[in-house]
N, CA, C and O atoms as a CHARMM CRD file, in Angstrom:
* protein
*
  268
    1    1 MET  N    -30.17200 -36.17000   7.98000 PROA 1      0.00000
    2    1 MET  CA   -28.92900 -35.45900   7.84300 PROA 1      0.00000
    3    1 MET  C    -28.04400 -35.86900   9.00200 PROA 1      0.00000
    4    1 MET  O    -28.51200 -36.02200  10.13000 PROA 1      0.00000
    5    2 SER  N    -26.76100 -36.04500   8.71800 PROA 2      0.00000
    6    2 SER  CA   -25.83200 -36.39400   9.77900 PROA 2      0.00000
    7    2 SER  C    -24.45100 -35.85600   9.44800 PROA 2      0.00000
    8    2 SER  O    -24.17900 -35.45800   8.31500 PROA 2      0.00000
    9    3 THR  N    -23.59500 -35.85000  10.44000 PROA 3      0.00000
   10    3 THR  CA   -22.20600 -35.46600  10.21200 PROA 3      0.00000
   11    3 THR  C    -21.32900 -36.66200  10.50500 PROA 3      0.00000
   12    3 THR  O    -21.58000 -37.42500  11.43800 PROA 3      0.00000
   13    4 ASP  N    -20.30800 -36.81300   9.70600 PROA 4      0.00000
   14    4 ASP  CA   -19.38300 -37.92900   9.85500 PROA 4      0.00000
   15    4 ASP  C    -17.96200 -37.41900   9.70500 PROA 4      0.00000
   16    4 ASP  O    -17.72600 -36.39000   9.07200 PROA 4      0.00000
   17    5 GLN  N    -17.02600 -38.13700  10.28300 PROA 5      0.00000
   18    5 GLN  CA   -15.62300 -37.84300  10.10000 PROA 5      0.00000
   19    5 GLN  C    -14.94000 -39.09800   9.59000 PROA 5      0.00000
   20    5 GLN  O    -15.47200 -40.20200   9.71300 PROA 5      0.00000
   21    6 GLY  N    -13.77200 -38.92400   9.02100 PROA 6      0.00000
   22    6 GLY  CA   -12.97500 -40.07500   8.60000 PROA 6      0.00000
   23    6 GLY  C    -13.44600 -40.70200   7.32000 PROA 6      0.00000
   24    6 GLY  O    -13.03300 -40.27600   6.24100 PROA 6      0.00000
   25    7 ILE  N    -14.29900 -41.70500   7.40000 PROA 7      0.00000
   26    7 ILE  CA   -14.66900 -42.48000   6.22400 PROA 7      0.00000
   27    7 ILE  C    -15.32200 -41.62100   5.13900 PROA 7      0.00000
   28    7 ILE  O    -15.14600 -41.90400   3.95400 PROA 7      0.00000
   29    8 GLU  N    -16.06600 -40.58900   5.50900 PROA 8      0.00000
   30    8 GLU  CA   -16.71900 -39.75200   4.51500 PROA 8      0.00000
   31    8 GLU  C    -15.72800 -38.85000   3.78300 PROA 8      0.00000
   32    8 GLU  O    -16.07400 -38.24700   2.76700 PROA 8      0.00000
   33    9 GLN  N    -14.51200 -38.75300   4.28400 PROA 9      0.00000
   34    9 GLN  CA   -13.49200 -37.92900   3.64700 PROA 9      0.00000
   35    9 GLN  C    -12.79900 -38.68400   2.51800 PROA 9      0.00000
   36    9 GLN  O    -11.74600 -38.26100   2.04100 PROA 9      0.00000
   37   10 SER  N    -13.37300 -39.77300   2.09800 PROA 10     0.00000
   38   10 SER  CA   -12.77800 -40.64000   1.09700 PROA 10     0.00000
   39   10 SER  C    -12.32700 -39.88000  -0.14100 PROA 10     0.00000
   40   10 SER  O    -13.04100 -39.02200  -0.65900 PROA 10     0.00000
   41   11 SER  N    -11.13500 -40.21100  -0.60100 PROA 11     0.00000
   42   11 SER  CA   -10.61800 -39.59000  -1.82600 PROA 11     0.00000
   43   11 SER  C    -11.32300 -40.13800  -3.05800 PROA 11     0.00000
   44   11 SER  O    -11.11600 -39.63800  -4.16400 PROA 11     0.00000
   45   12 GLU  N    -12.16200 -41.17000  -2.87800 PROA 12     0.00000
   46   12 GLU  CA   -12.89600 -41.73200  -4.00800 PROA 12     0.00000
   47   12 GLU  C    -14.02600 -40.81500  -4.45700 PROA 12     0.00000
   48   12 GLU  O    -14.51000 -40.95000  -5.58100 PROA 12     0.00000
   49   13 ARG  N    -14.44600 -39.91000  -3.63100 PROA 13     0.00000
   50   13 ARG  CA   -15.51800 -38.98400  -3.99000 PROA 13     0.00000
   51   13 ARG  C    -14.97100 -37.87400  -4.88000 PROA 13     0.00000
   52   13 ARG  O    -13.84000 -37.41900  -4.70900 PROA 13     0.00000
   53   14 ALA  N    -15.79600 -37.45100  -5.83000 PROA 14     0.00000
   54   14 ALA  CA   -15.42900 -36.32500  -6.68600 PROA 14     0.00000
   55   14 ALA  C    -16.00800 -35.06600  -6.05300 PROA 14     0.00000
   56   14 ALA  O    -17.21300 -34.82500  -6.13500 PROA 14     0.00000
   57   15 TRP  N    -15.15800 -34.26500  -5.42400 PROA 15     0.00000
   58   15 TRP  CA   -15.58500 -33.06000  -4.73200 PROA 15     0.00000
   59   15 TRP  C    -15.55400 -31.86700  -5.67900 PROA 15     0.00000
   60   15 TRP  O    -14.64000 -31.72400  -6.49100 PROA 15     0.00000
   61   16 PHE  N    -16.56800 -31.01300  -5.56100 PROA 16     0.00000
   62   16 PHE  CA   -16.67100 -29.81700  -6.38400 PROA 16     0.00000
   63   16 PHE  C    -16.79800 -28.60200  -5.48100 PROA 16     0.00000
   64   16 PHE  O    -17.63800 -28.57400  -4.58100 PROA 16     0.00000
   65   17 LYS  N    -15.95700 -27.59200  -5.72500 PROA 17     0.00000
   66   17 LYS  CA   -16.00400 -26.37100  -4.93700 PROA 17     0.00000
   67   17 LYS  C    -17.08900 -25.45600  -5.48700 PROA 17     0.00000
   68   17 LYS  O    -17.31600 -25.41200  -6.69700 PROA 17     0.00000
   69   18 SER  N    -17.74700 -24.73800  -4.61400 PROA 18     0.00000
   70   18 SER  CA   -18.77300 -23.79700  -5.01500 PROA 18     0.00000
   71   18 SER  C    -18.21500 -22.77100  -5.98700 PROA 18     0.00000
   72   18 SER  O    -17.09300 -22.29400  -5.81500 PROA 18     0.00000
   73   19 SER  N    -18.98900 -22.43100  -7.00400 PROA 19     0.00000
   74   19 SER  CA   -18.56200 -21.41500  -7.96500 PROA 19     0.00000
   75   19 SER  C    -18.51600 -20.03000  -7.31400 PROA 19     0.00000
   76   19 SER  O    -17.93900 -19.10300  -7.88300 PROA 19     0.00000
   77   20 TYR  N    -19.11100 -19.88000  -6.14300 PROA 20     0.00000
   78   20 TYR  CA   -19.08600 -18.61500  -5.41700 PROA 20     0.00000
   79   20 TYR  C    -17.86200 -18.49700  -4.52200 PROA 20     0.00000
   80   20 TYR  O    -17.64900 -17.44700  -3.91700 PROA 20     0.00000
   81   21 SER  N    -17.05700 -19.54000  -4.42300 PROA 21     0.00000
   82   21 SER  CA   -15.85500 -19.51200  -3.60000 PROA 21     0.00000
   83   21 SER  C    -14.75700 -18.77100  -4.34500 PROA 21     0.00000
   84   21 SER  O    -14.49500 -19.03900  -5.51800 PROA 21     0.00000
   85   22 GLY  N    -14.13500 -17.85900  -3.66900 PROA 22     0.00000
   86   22 GLY  CA   -13.05500 -17.09300  -4.28500 PROA 22     0.00000
   87   22 GLY  C    -11.75800 -17.86200  -4.30800 PROA 22     0.00000
   88   22 GLY  O    -11.65600 -18.93700  -3.71700 PROA 22     0.00000
   89   23 THR  N    -10.76200 -17.31800  -4.98800 PROA 23     0.00000
   90   23 THR  CA    -9.45100 -17.96700  -5.08900 PROA 23     0.00000
   91   23 THR  C     -8.53700 -17.58900  -3.92900 PROA 23     0.00000
   92   23 THR  O     -7.46300 -18.17100  -3.77900 PROA 23     0.00000
   93   24 SER  N     -8.94700 -16.61900  -3.10500 PROA 24     0.00000
   94   24 SER  CA    -8.08800 -16.15600  -2.02100 PROA 24     0.00000
   95   24 SER  C     -8.44100 -16.78900  -0.67700 PROA 24     0.00000
   96   24 SER  O     -8.10100 -16.24400   0.37400 PROA 24     0.00000
   97   25 GLY  N     -9.10900 -17.91600  -0.70500 PROA 25     0.00000
   98   25 GLY  CA    -9.47800 -18.57600   0.55000 PROA 25     0.00000
   99   25 GLY  C    -10.86300 -18.13500   0.98100 PROA 25     0.00000
  100   25 GLY  O    -11.76200 -17.99700   0.15100 PROA 25     0.00000
  101   26 GLY  N    -11.03600 -17.91500   2.26300 PROA 26     0.00000
  102   26 GLY  CA   -12.33400 -17.46300   2.75400 PROA 26     0.00000
  103   26 GLY  C    -13.31700 -18.60400   2.90900 PROA 26     0.00000
  104   26 GLY  O    -12.93700 -19.73200   3.21900 PROA 26     0.00000
  105   27 ASP  N    -14.56800 -18.30300   2.69300 PROA 27     0.00000
  106   27 ASP  CA   -15.64400 -19.27000   2.89100 PROA 27     0.00000
  107   27 ASP  C    -15.78900 -20.16700   1.67400 PROA 27     0.00000
  108   27 ASP  O    -16.29400 -19.73100   0.63900 PROA 27     0.00000
  109   28 CYS  N    -15.35700 -21.39900   1.78500 PROA 28     0.00000
  110   28 CYS  CA   -15.40700 -22.33200   0.65800 PROA 28     0.00000
  111   28 CYS  C    -16.16500 -23.59700   1.04800 PROA 28     0.00000
  112   28 CYS  O    -15.90700 -24.19600   2.09200 PROA 28     0.00000
  113   29 VAL  N    -17.08500 -23.98400   0.20700 PROA 29     0.00000
  114   29 VAL  CA   -17.87800 -25.18100   0.42400 PROA 29     0.00000
  115   29 VAL  C    -17.64300 -26.12300  -0.74200 PROA 29     0.00000
  116   29 VAL  O    -17.60600 -25.69800  -1.89700 PROA 29     0.00000
  117   30 GLU  N    -17.48500 -27.40300  -0.43800 PROA 30     0.00000
  118   30 GLU  CA   -17.34600 -28.42600  -1.47000 PROA 30     0.00000
  119   30 GLU  C    -18.46800 -29.43700  -1.31300 PROA 30     0.00000
  120   30 GLU  O    -18.91600 -29.72200  -0.20200 PROA 30     0.00000
  121   31 VAL  N    -18.91600 -29.97500  -2.44000 PROA 31     0.00000
  122   31 VAL  CA   -20.02000 -30.92500  -2.46800 PROA 31     0.00000
  123   31 VAL  C    -19.61300 -32.13700  -3.29100 PROA 31     0.00000
  124   31 VAL  O    -18.93900 -32.00100  -4.31100 PROA 31     0.00000
  125   32 ALA  N    -20.02000 -33.31900  -2.85300 PROA 32     0.00000
  126   32 ALA  CA   -19.80800 -34.55600  -3.61200 PROA 32     0.00000
  127   32 ALA  C    -21.11400 -35.34500  -3.59600 PROA 32     0.00000
  128   32 ALA  O    -21.74800 -35.48600  -2.55000 PROA 32     0.00000
  129   33 ALA  N    -21.51000 -35.85300  -4.75000 PROA 33     0.00000
  130   33 ALA  CA   -22.75100 -36.63000  -4.84400 PROA 33     0.00000
  131   33 ALA  C    -22.42900 -38.11000  -4.76400 PROA 33     0.00000
  132   33 ALA  O    -21.58300 -38.61600  -5.50100 PROA 33     0.00000
  133   34 GLY  N    -23.11400 -38.79800  -3.86000 PROA 34     0.00000
  134   34 GLY  CA   -23.00600 -40.24300  -3.74600 PROA 34     0.00000
  135   34 GLY  C    -24.26300 -40.88700  -4.30500 PROA 34     0.00000
  136   34 GLY  O    -25.15700 -40.18200  -4.77200 PROA 34     0.00000
  137   35 THR  N    -24.34900 -42.18900  -4.26900 PROA 35     0.00000
  138   35 THR  CA   -25.51400 -42.88000  -4.82100 PROA 35     0.00000
  139   35 THR  C    -26.76500 -42.66200  -3.98500 PROA 35     0.00000
  140   35 THR  O    -27.86800 -42.62800  -4.53000 PROA 35     0.00000
  141   36 GLU  N    -26.61800 -42.51300  -2.66700 PROA 36     0.00000
  142   36 GLU  CA   -27.78300 -42.33900  -1.80300 PROA 36     0.00000
  143   36 GLU  C    -27.77600 -41.02900  -1.04100 PROA 36     0.00000
  144   36 GLU  O    -28.75300 -40.71300  -0.36100 PROA 36     0.00000
  145   37 ALA  N    -26.70600 -40.25900  -1.13300 PROA 37     0.00000
  146   37 ALA  CA   -26.60800 -39.02700  -0.36000 PROA 37     0.00000
  147   37 ALA  C    -25.71700 -38.02200  -1.06700 PROA 37     0.00000
  148   37 ALA  O    -24.97400 -38.35600  -1.99100 PROA 37     0.00000
  149   38 VAL  N    -25.81100 -36.78500  -0.60800 PROA 38     0.00000
  150   38 VAL  CA   -24.92800 -35.71600  -1.05200 PROA 38     0.00000
  151   38 VAL  C    -24.10100 -35.31900   0.15800 PROA 38     0.00000
  152   38 VAL  O    -24.63000 -35.22700   1.26600 PROA 38     0.00000
  153   39 TYR  N    -22.81500 -35.08300  -0.03900 PROA 39     0.00000
  154   39 TYR  CA   -21.89000 -34.78000   1.03500 PROA 39     0.00000
  155   39 TYR  C    -21.39100 -33.34400   0.89100 PROA 39     0.00000
  156   39 TYR  O    -21.08000 -32.89600  -0.21200 PROA 39     0.00000
  157   40 VAL  N    -21.31600 -32.63500   1.99900 PROA 40     0.00000
  158   40 VAL  CA   -20.88600 -31.24000   2.00300 PROA 40     0.00000
  159   40 VAL  C    -19.77300 -31.10200   3.04000 PROA 40     0.00000
  160   40 VAL  O    -19.87100 -31.63800   4.14400 PROA 40     0.00000
  161   41 ARG  N    -18.71400 -30.37700   2.67300 PROA 41     0.00000
  162   41 ARG  CA   -17.61400 -30.16300   3.61600 PROA 41     0.00000
  163   41 ARG  C    -17.02300 -28.76800   3.42600 PROA 41     0.00000
  164   41 ARG  O    -17.24700 -28.11300   2.40900 PROA 41     0.00000
  165   42 ASP  N    -16.27900 -28.34100   4.40800 PROA 42     0.00000
  166   42 ASP  CA   -15.54600 -27.08100   4.37200 PROA 42     0.00000
  167   42 ASP  C    -14.20500 -27.35800   3.70400 PROA 42     0.00000
  168   42 ASP  O    -13.43200 -28.18500   4.18800 PROA 42     0.00000
  169   43 SER  N    -13.92500 -26.67900   2.60200 PROA 43     0.00000
  170   43 SER  CA   -12.69000 -26.97600   1.86600 PROA 43     0.00000
  171   43 SER  C    -11.44300 -26.55400   2.63300 PROA 43     0.00000
  172   43 SER  O    -10.33900 -26.96600   2.27600 PROA 43     0.00000
  173   44 LYS  N    -11.59200 -25.74900   3.67000 PROA 44     0.00000
  174   44 LYS  CA   -10.44200 -25.36000   4.48200 PROA 44     0.00000
  175   44 LYS  C    -10.10500 -26.41200   5.52800 PROA 44     0.00000
  176   44 LYS  O     -9.05700 -26.33100   6.16900 PROA 44     0.00000
  177   45 ALA  N    -10.98300 -27.40100   5.71000 PROA 45     0.00000
  178   45 ALA  CA   -10.77200 -28.42100   6.73900 PROA 45     0.00000
  179   45 ALA  C    -10.81900 -29.82800   6.14900 PROA 45     0.00000
  180   45 ALA  O    -11.26200 -30.76700   6.80900 PROA 45     0.00000
  181   46 VAL  N    -10.36400 -29.97000   4.91300 PROA 46     0.00000
  182   46 VAL  CA   -10.36100 -31.28200   4.26400 PROA 46     0.00000
  183   46 VAL  C     -9.48100 -32.23900   5.06200 PROA 46     0.00000
  184   46 VAL  O     -8.33200 -31.92800   5.37700 PROA 46     0.00000
  185   47 GLY  N    -10.02800 -33.39100   5.37900 PROA 47     0.00000
  186   47 GLY  CA    -9.27600 -34.40000   6.12000 PROA 47     0.00000
  187   47 GLY  C     -9.37200 -34.26400   7.62400 PROA 47     0.00000
  188   47 GLY  O     -9.14600 -35.23700   8.34300 PROA 47     0.00000
  189   48 SER  N     -9.70800 -33.06300   8.12400 PROA 48     0.00000
  190   48 SER  CA    -9.78100 -32.89200   9.57800 PROA 48     0.00000
  191   48 SER  C    -11.16200 -32.45700  10.05400 PROA 48     0.00000
  192   48 SER  O    -11.47800 -32.59200  11.23700 PROA 48     0.00000
  193   49 GLY  N    -11.97400 -31.94500   9.16500 PROA 49     0.00000
  194   49 GLY  CA   -13.28700 -31.45600   9.55700 PROA 49     0.00000
  195   49 GLY  C    -14.38800 -32.45600   9.26900 PROA 49     0.00000
  196   49 GLY  O    -14.16900 -33.45800   8.58900 PROA 49     0.00000
  197   50 PRO  N    -15.56600 -32.18000   9.78800 PROA 50     0.00000
  198   50 PRO  CA   -16.70600 -33.07200   9.55700 PROA 50     0.00000
  199   50 PRO  C    -17.24700 -32.94800   8.14300 PROA 50     0.00000
  200   50 PRO  O    -16.97600 -31.97800   7.43500 PROA 50     0.00000
  201   51 VAL  N    -18.00800 -33.94000   7.75300 PROA 51     0.00000
  202   51 VAL  CA   -18.70000 -33.95200   6.46300 PROA 51     0.00000
  203   51 VAL  C    -20.18000 -34.08600   6.76600 PROA 51     0.00000
  204   51 VAL  O    -20.59300 -34.96600   7.52200 PROA 51     0.00000
  205   52 LEU  N    -20.96600 -33.21800   6.17900 PROA 52     0.00000
  206   52 LEU  CA   -22.41000 -33.26300   6.33900 PROA 52     0.00000
  207   52 LEU  C    -22.98500 -34.17800   5.27600 PROA 52     0.00000
  208   52 LEU  O    -22.73200 -33.98500   4.08700 PROA 52     0.00000
  209   53 ARG  N    -23.75700 -35.17300   5.69200 PROA 53     0.00000
  210   53 ARG  CA   -24.37100 -36.11900   4.75200 PROA 53     0.00000
  211   53 ARG  C    -25.86800 -35.83400   4.71500 PROA 53     0.00000
  212   53 ARG  O    -26.54800 -35.87600   5.74000 PROA 53     0.00000
  213   54 VAL  N    -26.37700 -35.53900   3.50000 PROA 54     0.00000
  214   54 VAL  CA   -27.78300 -35.18600   3.31000 PROA 54     0.00000
  215   54 VAL  C    -28.37900 -36.14400   2.29000 PROA 54     0.00000
  216   54 VAL  O    -27.76300 -36.40800   1.25700 PROA 54     0.00000
  217   55 GLY  N    -29.56000 -36.66200   2.56400 PROA 55     0.00000
  218   55 GLY  CA   -30.24400 -37.53100   1.61100 PROA 55     0.00000
  219   55 GLY  C    -30.47800 -36.80500   0.28500 PROA 55     0.00000
  220   55 GLY  O    -30.64200 -35.58500   0.26200 PROA 55     0.00000
  221   56 ARG  N    -30.49200 -37.55200  -0.80700 PROA 56     0.00000
  222   56 ARG  CA   -30.63800 -36.93600  -2.12300 PROA 56     0.00000
  223   56 ARG  C    -31.96700 -36.19300  -2.26200 PROA 56     0.00000
  224   56 ARG  O    -32.00200 -35.12400  -2.87200 PROA 56     0.00000
  225   57 ASP  N    -33.04900 -36.72400  -1.71700 PROA 57     0.00000
  226   57 ASP  CA   -34.33900 -36.03400  -1.78800 PROA 57     0.00000
  227   57 ASP  C    -34.30100 -34.72600  -1.00000 PROA 57     0.00000
  228   57 ASP  O    -34.82500 -33.70900  -1.45500 PROA 57     0.00000
  229   58 GLU  N    -33.68900 -34.75300   0.16500 PROA 58     0.00000
  230   58 GLU  CA   -33.57300 -33.55100   0.97700 PROA 58     0.00000
  231   58 GLU  C    -32.69300 -32.51100   0.28900 PROA 58     0.00000
  232   58 GLU  O    -32.98400 -31.31600   0.34900 PROA 58     0.00000
  233   59 TRP  N    -31.61600 -32.95900  -0.36600 PROA 59     0.00000
  234   59 TRP  CA   -30.73500 -32.04400  -1.08500 PROA 59     0.00000
  235   59 TRP  C    -31.49600 -31.39800  -2.24700 PROA 59     0.00000
  236   59 TRP  O    -31.38100 -30.19200  -2.46800 PROA 59     0.00000
  237   60 ALA  N    -32.26000 -32.18300  -2.97700 PROA 60     0.00000
  238   60 ALA  CA   -33.04400 -31.64400  -4.10000 PROA 60     0.00000
  239   60 ALA  C    -34.03200 -30.59000  -3.60300 PROA 60     0.00000
  240   60 ALA  O    -34.20700 -29.55200  -4.24300 PROA 60     0.00000
  241   61 ALA  N    -34.67700 -30.85200  -2.46600 PROA 61     0.00000
  242   61 ALA  CA   -35.61000 -29.88000  -1.89700 PROA 61     0.00000
  243   61 ALA  C    -34.87300 -28.60500  -1.48800 PROA 61     0.00000
  244   61 ALA  O    -35.38100 -27.50300  -1.69900 PROA 61     0.00000
  245   62 PHE  N    -33.68600 -28.74400  -0.90900 PROA 62     0.00000
  246   62 PHE  CA   -32.88400 -27.58700  -0.50900 PROA 62     0.00000
  247   62 PHE  C    -32.52000 -26.75100  -1.73400 PROA 62     0.00000
  248   62 PHE  O    -32.69900 -25.53300  -1.73300 PROA 62     0.00000
  249   63 VAL  N    -32.01700 -27.39600  -2.76800 PROA 63     0.00000
  250   63 VAL  CA   -31.60500 -26.67400  -3.98000 PROA 63     0.00000
  251   63 VAL  C    -32.79200 -25.96400  -4.62100 PROA 63     0.00000
  252   63 VAL  O    -32.67000 -24.82200  -5.06600 PROA 63     0.00000
  253   64 THR  N    -33.93400 -26.63400  -4.66900 PROA 64     0.00000
  254   64 THR  CA   -35.13800 -26.01200  -5.22600 PROA 64     0.00000
  255   64 THR  C    -35.52200 -24.77000  -4.41800 PROA 64     0.00000
  256   64 THR  O    -35.90900 -23.74900  -4.98700 PROA 64     0.00000
  257   65 HSD  N    -35.41300 -24.86200  -3.10600 PROA 65     0.00000
  258   65 HSD  CA   -35.79700 -23.76300  -2.23600 PROA 65     0.00000
  259   65 HSD  C    -34.87100 -22.54300  -2.38500 PROA 65     0.00000
  260   65 HSD  O    -35.34200 -21.40700  -2.34400 PROA 65     0.00000
  261   66 VAL  N    -33.57900 -22.76600  -2.55400 PROA 66     0.00000
  262   66 VAL  CA   -32.63500 -21.64200  -2.60800 PROA 66     0.00000
  263   66 VAL  C    -32.54200 -21.01400  -4.00400 PROA 66     0.00000
  264   66 VAL  O    -31.94100 -19.95100  -4.15500 PROA 66     0.00000
  265   67 LYS  N    -33.11200 -21.63700  -4.99800 PROA 67     0.00000
  266   67 LYS  CA   -33.05000 -21.05700  -6.35300 PROA 67     0.00000
  267   67 LYS  C    -33.87000 -19.82400  -6.47500 PROA 67     0.00000
  268   67 LYS  O    -33.92200 -19.22000  -7.54700 PROA 67     0.00000
């Protein structure tokens, strides 16, 4: 797992906001799936905040655990 700025904010990624995120702002998380990793960012800091990069196997384990 790592955090990156700049290049990971690519507009080429298809970002999806959490279905638990409200429409009035607040705590919003967005996720984009890449070929080798899953990327997570704060939707309130798009373009200026860090992006968390997690390996696909690690992401699958995380999702399985939180279900």
